[in-house]
C-alpha positions, 0 to 999 in steps of 0.5 A, a space after each residue: 184561880 191564881 193571881 197570875 191567871 186573873 192578871 192574864 185575864 184582865 190583861 186580855 180584856 184590856 187589850 180587846 177593849 183597847 182594840 175595839 175602841 181603836 177600831 171604833 175611832 178609825 171607823 168614826 174618822 171615815 166620811 159619813 157617807 162611807 160609814 153609812 155604806 158599811 152600816 156603822 151608824 146602825 151598829 153604833 146605835 144598837 150598842 148605845 141602845 143596848 147600854 141605855 137598856 142595861 143602865 136604865 135608872 128607871 125604878 120598877 
């Protein structure tokens, strides 16, 4: 893997994350009733619960 391909991959991931966060900000700016109608709070709750499960601090 060359350095240029690594930089390209990182740039692509950065652009995707930035677009995702921008979309999330736009959805969060909508009224709560409209977000509920399109199911956005459920999507956000699912993602946060997945993060909590991934980064759990409990020792097994």
